[in-house]
N, C-alpha and C positions, 0 to 999 in steps of 0.2 A: 662313605666312612668307613677307611679300613679296620679289620679288627686286629687286635695285639698280635703280634707274632706267635705268641704262646697259647691263643685260642686254643688250635688243636689238642695238645697238650692238655691244657685243663678240660677241656669238653671229654678228652678220655677218663680223666683222674672222678669227674664228676659221675661217669657213667659207670665205671670200675666202681665206685663206693657205694651206687647206688644198690647196683646188682651184688654186692657183699651184705647189705643191709637184711637183719631179719623180716623185717615187712617192707618190702621195695614202696621208693618213694614214688609219687606219681610223677614219672621221667617222661613227660611229655612237653612237646613244644611249649603250650601258655603259658606252663607251671616254670619252667626255665626261665623264659622270657621274662616275667613275673618277677622272680627271684634277682634277675640282673637289672632291674627296673625299665626295661624295655620292650617294645611292642613284641607279638608273635614275629609279627611280618620282618621287623628289623633282627630279631634274633637268627629268623631263619636266614636272613643274606649275609649275618656273621660268619653263620656256620658254612652255607653255600662259598661262601670266598674263602673260609679258612681250609675246607676239605675239598672242595670240589665237587660234592654229591649233597643230596637235599638230606634235612637231619634225619628224615626217615632212613633212607640208604646207610647213612655213617651210621646211625646208631646200631640197623640189621648185621651189618659188616662188623662191627666191634664185637657185637653179641657173637656173633661166630668164631669170630677168633678166639673169646674166652670159652665158648664151647670146644673148639680145637683142644685148645691146653686142659682143658677137664677130661676129654677123651684118651688124649696122650697120657695123661696122669692117671689113668684106671677106673674113671667114673663110668658110668653107664648109662647107654644113650638116653634113656627119660633123666636120671640126673642131670646129664651135661644139658639137656634140652631146658629143664626146670630151671637151673639153677644160671643159667644164660639169657633168662626171662621170657623163655615160650611157654604159652599156657599149654600146648599139646605135642605130643612127641610127633604126631604127625604132621605138624604146622613147620615145626624144626627141621625134619627130613627133608620135607617140601624147598625149604629154604636153603638146606645144606647143599642140598642136589643142583639146584638153580645156581649156584656161588662157585660150587667146584666141581660140577660136572663127575659125583661121585656119593653114592649114598652114604649116611653117617658108618652103616654095620659093613660095607667095603671098606670104608677109611679104618675102622680099626682093626678089619681084620690084616688089611695092607702094614697099618703099623706095628701089628703084635709079628707078622711075617720078617719085616726090616728091622724090626727094634731091638 
């Protein structure tokens, strides 16, 4: 079964809404699947078919993009980490470096230098 063409947009909107909530919702695969009345496995297949990546990888990339936007807007690294769903600045920094090949502090310094 193919997911609807708008699925990636809807998934992104749901994640952004969840991250903006005062108390984040349980944004985990089983919770989302239940909300869409499907099994976690079916939901996972829909996400992967829509985005080309696993749910966890997709969620991490979107969280990092939200963090980049916050950093470019002047947020501290800690604030960007917490607001994008990371429980610790160290976990955020490790994920940031793995994905962008630069540390958050070097990214902020480069953005200030060029910005």
